[in-house]
Backbone as ProteinMPNN parsed JSONL, in Angstrom:
{"seq_chain_A": "XXXXXXXXXXXXXXXXXXXXXXXXXXXXXXXXXXXXXXXXXXXXXXXXXXXXXXXXXXXXXXXXXXXXXXXXXXXXXXXXX", "coords_chain_A": {"N_chain_A": [[-19.046, -0.428, 27.003], [-20.632, 0.722, 24.97], [-19.861, 3.365, 25.266], [-17.183, 3.23, 24.476], [-17.477, 2.534, 21.754], [-18.734, 4.84, 20.827], [-16.739, 6.754, 21.26], [-14.821, 5.801, 19.524], [-16.112, 6.141, 17.061], [-16.273, 8.915, 17.091], [-13.567, 9.536, 16.976], [-12.916, 8.56, 14.436], [-14.508, 10.249, 12.891], [-13.257, 12.706, 13.437], [-10.74, 12.202, 12.289], [-11.465, 11.938, 9.578], [-12.414, 14.525, 9.087], [-10.042, 15.935, 9.412], [-8.073, 14.771, 7.686], [-9.378, 13.876, 5.412], [-9.975, 15.378, 2.968], [-7.414, 15.824, 1.828], [-6.564, 13.171, 1.55], [-8.483, 12.19, -0.275], [-7.84, 13.821, -2.454], [-5.254, 12.887, -3.086], [-5.869, 10.23, -3.805], [-7.483, 10.681, -6.076], [-5.617, 11.907, -7.749], [-3.737, 9.857, -8.16], [-5.381, 7.947, -9.34], [-5.807, 8.91, -11.843], [-3.599, 8.216, -13.198], [-1.215, 9.592, -12.804], [1.647, 8.975, -12.342], [5.153, 8.712, -11.585], [7.643, 8.655, -14.192], [9.763, 6.892, -13.977], [10.536, 3.788, -12.378], [11.199, 1.193, -9.954], [11.981, -2.244, -9.175], [11.38, -3.878, -6.219], [12.593, -6.215, -3.918], [11.785, -8.275, -1.193], [12.385, -10.438, 1.484], [10.227, -12.244, 3.48], [9.411, -13.677, 6.586], [7.044, -15.881, 7.749], [5.485, -17.661, 10.218], [7.619, -19.462, 10.239], [8.039, -20.012, 7.547], [9.43, -18.97, 4.423], [8.704, -16.14, 2.414], [8.494, -14.268, -0.613], [8.329, -10.917, -1.278], [7.483, -8.856, -3.834], [7.691, -5.649, -5.158], [6.623, -3.052, -7.287], [7.761, 0.119, -7.498], [7.361, 3.605, -7.876], [9.387, 6.603, -8.49], [8.478, 8.476, -6.682], [7.66, 7.042, -4.559], [5.251, 5.671, -4.605], [3.434, 2.664, -4.54], [3.117, 0.689, -7.24], [2.435, -1.899, -7.999], [2.154, -5.119, -6.435], [3.397, -8.285, -5.337], [3.186, -11.376, -3.725], [4.999, -14.24, -3.101], [5.427, -17.753, -2.496], [7.723, -18.965, -3.2], [10.915, -18.21, -4.627], [10.887, -16.887, -7.698], [12.613, -16.075, -10.284], [12.151, -15.689, -12.979], [9.475, -14.82, -13.72], [7.711, -12.131, -12.629], [5.99, -9.795, -12.666], [3.295, -9.191, -14.853]], "CA_chain_A": [[-18.888, -0.845, 25.623], [-21.241, 1.732, 24.101], [-19.022, 4.562, 25.351], [-15.999, 2.985, 23.656], [-17.884, 2.619, 20.357], [-19.003, 6.243, 20.5], [-15.471, 7.473, 21.178], [-14.18, 5.355, 18.295], [-16.8, 6.829, 15.962], [-15.862, 10.317, 17.145], [-12.178, 9.599, 16.51], [-12.95, 8.39, 12.982], [-15.063, 11.487, 12.329], [-12.197, 13.722, 13.524], [-9.732, 11.86, 11.29], [-12.017, 12.274, 8.265], [-12.441, 15.985, 8.971], [-8.679, 16.459, 9.35], [-7.27, 14.235, 6.587], [-10.217, 13.37, 4.333], [-9.82, 16.093, 1.698], [-6.083, 15.539, 1.282], [-6.564, 11.765, 1.166], [-9.276, 12.086, -1.503], [-7.06, 14.456, -3.517], [-4.173, 11.966, -3.462], [-6.469, 9.105, -4.522], [-7.889, 11.143, -7.402], [-4.397, 12.162, -8.515], [-3.157, 8.58, -8.567], [-6.298, 7.185, -10.189], [-5.695, 9.446, -13.205], [-2.377, 7.699, -13.801], [-0.126, 10.56, -12.676], [2.773, 8.38, -11.647], [6.454, 9.093, -12.131], [8.034, 7.871, -15.365], [10.737, 5.874, -13.591], [10.157, 2.936, -11.269], [12.131, 0.095, -9.731], [11.421, -3.453, -8.592], [11.921, -4.09, -4.888], [12.407, -7.587, -3.437], [11.932, -8.384, 0.256], [12.081, -11.769, 2.011], [9.42, -12.152, 4.695], [9.239, -14.961, 7.247], [5.792, -16.003, 8.491], [5.312, -19.006, 10.783], [8.756, -20.283, 9.867], [8.163, -20.175, 6.097], [9.898, -17.776, 3.716], [7.908, -15.622, 1.306], [9.144, -13.18, -1.324], [7.443, -9.805, -1.615], [7.983, -8.056, -4.947], [6.914, -4.422, -5.317], [7.026, -2.076, -8.292], [7.622, 1.407, -6.819], [7.854, 4.713, -8.699], [10.386, 7.433, -7.812], [7.836, 9.236, -5.608], [7.364, 6.125, -3.468], [3.949, 5.025, -4.736], [3.491, 1.26, -4.923], [2.334, 0.496, -8.455], [1.938, -3.268, -7.988], [2.827, -5.947, -5.44], [3.19, -9.717, -5.515], [3.752, -12.191, -2.653], [5.18, -15.609, -3.574], [5.992, -18.685, -1.522], [9.051, -19.372, -3.688], [11.554, -17.164, -5.421], [10.807, -17.206, -9.116], [13.249, -14.936, -10.95], [11.717, -15.552, -14.363], [8.216, -14.096, -13.933], [7.242, -11.418, -11.451], [4.818, -9.007, -13.027], [3.057, -9.41, -16.259]], "C_chain_A": [[-19.445, 0.201, 24.666], [-20.396, 2.999, 24.098], [-17.783, 4.408, 24.473], [-16.345, 3.097, 22.171], [-18.148, 4.056, 19.943], [-17.701, 7.019, 20.379], [-14.695, 7.059, 19.928], [-14.793, 6.064, 17.095], [-16.405, 8.299, 15.923], [-14.434, 10.48, 16.637], [-12.112, 9.456, 14.993], [-13.468, 9.653, 12.317], [-14.033, 12.612, 12.365], [-11.126, 13.473, 12.463], [-10.21, 12.245, 9.898], [-12.015, 13.778, 8.06], [-11.035, 16.546, 8.772], [-7.945, 16.038, 8.075], [-8.067, 13.87, 5.343], [-10.003, 14.044, 2.997], [-8.473, 15.806, 1.039], [-5.999, 14.092, 0.791], [-7.319, 11.568, -0.145], [-8.523, 12.693, -2.684], [-5.961, 13.52, -4.013], [-4.722, 10.762, -4.231], [-6.873, 9.504, -5.938], [-6.676, 11.338, -8.298], [-3.802, 10.858, -9.031], [-4.078, 7.801, -9.495], [-6.28, 7.693, -11.63], [-4.42, 8.977, -13.893], [-1.22, 8.675, -13.75], [1.002, 9.982, -11.826], [4.061, 8.873, -12.289], [6.812, 8.16, -13.285], [8.988, 6.729, -15.017], [10.222, 5.082, -12.402], [11.216, 1.858, -11.103], [11.396, -1.064, -9.068], [12.142, -3.73, -7.284], [11.601, -5.513, -4.447], [12.663, -7.62, -1.939], [11.557, -9.8, 0.671], [11.376, -11.592, 3.351], [9.28, -13.553, 5.275], [7.945, -14.936, 8.056], [5.623, -17.454, 8.917], [6.399, -19.962, 10.311], [8.94, -20.524, 8.379], [8.615, -18.867, 5.478], [8.954, -17.433, 2.573], [8.667, -14.463, 0.684], [8.103, -12.148, -1.718], [8.13, -8.971, -2.686], [7.084, -6.836, -5.071], [7.502, -3.583, -6.438], [6.715, -0.708, -7.694], [8.142, 2.506, -7.732], [8.772, 5.599, -7.863], [9.799, 8.291, -6.704], [7.418, 8.345, -4.444], [6.003, 5.456, -3.529], [4.137, 3.583, -5.185], [2.551, 1.058, -6.102], [1.713, -0.888, -8.511], [2.723, -4.042, -6.942], [2.461, -7.404, -5.672], [3.882, -10.44, -4.37], [3.798, -13.632, -3.136], [5.786, -16.471, -2.485], [7.35, -19.222, -1.972], [9.614, -18.253, -4.555], [11.591, -17.606, -6.871], [11.346, -16.008, -9.881], [12.671, -14.668, -12.328], [10.488, -14.686, -14.569], [7.784, -13.444, -12.626], [5.937, -10.713, -11.752], [4.539, -9.235, -14.5], [1.706, -9.162, -16.615]], "O_chain_A": [[-18.809, 0.533, 23.666], [-20.229, 3.636, 23.058], [-17.379, 5.355, 23.799], [-15.586, 3.692, 21.406], [-17.819, 4.449, 18.823], [-17.565, 7.857, 19.488], [-13.989, 7.877, 19.338], [-14.074, 6.533, 16.213], [-16.223, 8.867, 14.846], [-14.125, 11.45, 15.945], [-11.338, 10.153, 14.337], [-12.933, 10.084, 11.296], [-13.944, 13.393, 11.419], [-10.658, 14.409, 11.815], [-9.448, 12.816, 9.118], [-11.656, 14.259, 6.986], [-10.854, 17.523, 8.045], [-7.27, 16.857, 7.452], [-7.472, 13.578, 4.305], [-9.861, 13.362, 1.982], [-8.403, 15.573, -0.168], [-5.427, 13.825, -0.265], [-6.846, 10.857, -1.031], [-8.558, 12.151, -3.788], [-5.759, 13.378, -5.219], [-4.109, 10.319, -5.203], [-6.635, 8.76, -6.889], [-6.704, 10.975, -9.473], [-3.412, 10.762, -10.194], [-3.598, 7.064, -10.357], [-6.697, 6.977, -12.541], [-4.188, 9.31, -15.055], [-0.319, 8.592, -14.584], [1.267, 10.456, -10.722], [4.051, 9.39, -13.406], [6.345, 7.023, -13.347], [9.007, 5.707, -15.703], [9.553, 5.627, -11.524], [12.033, 1.635, -11.996], [10.33, -0.888, -8.478], [13.37, -3.808, -7.247], [10.465, -5.967, -4.588], [13.648, -7.055, -1.464], [10.519, -10.311, 0.252], [11.86, -10.886, 4.237], [9.055, -14.511, 4.537], [7.763, -14.091, 8.933], [5.617, -18.361, 8.085], [6.132, -21.128, 10.021], [9.905, -21.176, 7.98], [8.24, -17.788, 5.937], [8.47, -18.312, 1.86], [9.401, -13.755, 1.373], [7.125, -12.457, -2.4], [9.222, -8.444, -2.473], [5.86, -6.963, -5.088], [8.718, -3.418, -6.534], [5.557, -0.398, -7.414], [9.225, 2.38, -8.303], [8.923, 5.377, -6.662], [10.543, 8.791, -5.86], [6.88, 8.835, -3.45], [5.63, 4.743, -2.599], [4.909, 3.31, -6.104], [1.339, 1.234, -5.98], [0.598, -1.05, -9.006], [3.841, -3.659, -6.599], [1.366, -7.72, -6.138], [5.04, -10.153, -4.069], [2.776, -14.193, -3.532], [6.559, -15.992, -1.654], [8.046, -19.87, -1.191], [8.873, -17.46, -5.136], [12.251, -18.585, -7.219], [10.626, -15.034, -10.104], [12.699, -13.53, -12.798], [10.455, -13.887, -15.506], [7.523, -14.129, -11.637], [4.904, -11.011, -11.152], [5.457, -9.448, -15.291], [1.339, -9.304, -17.781]]}, "name": "protein", "num_of_chains": 1, "seq": "XXXXXXXXXXXXXXXXXXXXXXXXXXXXXXXXXXXXXXXXXXXXXXXXXXXXXXXXXXXXXXXXXXXXXXXXXXXXXXXXX"}
C-alpha cells in the first residue's frame, strides 16, 4: 500500500514538472478574460439512471467552456442569465 502511494505521488510530481507551467499559463490567460469574441450554445441530452438531463454549455470558438448548466427538464426559455 505504501509503495503504491509513493508511486502515485511520484507520478503526480512528474506530471506537474511536465505540464505544470503550460497549465498555469493557460489558466492565467483565461482568467484575464482573453476569450474569443464569438461563442455558441451547445445542448446535449444525458441519461443517468434512466432519467434524462439536459446539459447546456456556452463554448467560444477556441473550444473553451465559458459556462455550463445541467437541468432535469428542458427549459427553452431560460438557460443562462
